[in-house]
N, C-alpha and C positions, 0 to 999 in steps of 0.2 A: 331299413338297411342303410348301411353306409356305403362308401365307394368301393369297399372290399367285399361287399355283399354279406357283411355280418348282420344277422337279423336281430334287431333290438326289441321288437314286439310282434308277436303272432299269437292269436287266440284260436287258431285252427285245431290245436290239440286238445283244448279244454272246453270249447263251447259245445253245447248240446247240438246234436245233429238233427233230430226229428222231434223237437219239443215245441210244437206249435202252441201249446197251452202256457208256456213260460212267458212272463211279462217282458223279458229282454230278448226273446228269440228274434233273430234277424234272418228271415228267409231271403236268400240271395239267388239271383239268376243273371246270367250274362245278358247284356242289353240286346245283342244280336239274336240270341235264342228267343228272348221274350218278344222281340219285334216279329220274328217269324211266326211264333205261336199266335200272336194277336192278328197279324195280317191274314194268316191261313184260315182263321176262324170267321172271317168276314166275307160277305158276298162281293163279287167284283163290282167296282164303281162306288164302294162305300167310302173309301178314303179320298179326301180332296188333296191330290198331289199338286205340287208347284203352285200353291196358293199362300199368299202372305196374310197371316191372321192379323186382324185389327182389333176386334172386340167380340164379346158374346153377351147375350142377354137371356135371362130365364124366359122360357116360352112353353106353355102347357107343362108337361112333366120332363121337358128336356131343355135344350139350348138352341138359340138362333145365333149362328156364327156369321160374322161379317169379315169380308176379305178386301184387300187393297184394290183389287180390280172391280169392286162393286158387287161381286157375286155374294150370295148368302147360301147357307146350308143349315138344315135342321139336324140336330143329333140328340139321341136319347142319352148318350154318354160321351164325354170328351176326356181324352187321356192326354195330359200334359207331360210329354216325355222329352222336353227340350232343355233339361238341366235345371240347376238351382235358380237361375234367373228366367224361368219359364214365363212366357207371355200369358199362360193360363193361371199361374200362381195367384195373382191378385184377385181372381174371381173365386178362389177357394179359401184363401186365408189372408189375413193382414200381417202375418209374421214375415218379416223380411229375412232373406238369406244373409248369413254372416260367415266370415272366415273363422274357422275353428282353430287355426294354428297348425293344421295338418294338411300336407299336400300329398296326394297319391297319384302316381303315374303308372299306367299299365301299358305294356307293349308286347307285341309278338313278332318274332323273327322267324319266318318260314325257313325251314331247313337250316336252323341256326348252327348246327355242328359244322357245316361246310361254309356258310356265308359269314358267320361271326364266331370263329372258333375261340377267341379269347374270352368273349362274353359267355359263350356256351360252357367253357371250362370253369369259369368263375362261378356260374350259377347252376351248374349241373347238379341235379338233385334237389334244388330249392324250389319249392312249390309256392 
């Protein structure tokens, strides 16, 4: 989009919706929703909150995680959900993230019709 909200590119109308077998299918889910699904599927105490990850090493069929405070934890699976420059990424791939030339911003304004009427009017109907 440009500053007048003119859409330059959108593939929402043409991309297949439920074609999991297609090689270019991109299943997408909101991060917040995915986070809730994952957290709600775990037993309490499974997630190590407020811990600064330092390293992980293969151990048995899982991973031994090391934290800045000296604590360690064993995990069968580790999910690196901390962005392109994830601390977990080097343990999974040697491919470095790079800038593709596209920047995307997403934002939500609660009750936009009242709180930001000019933006609401400009974007009304744009998904």
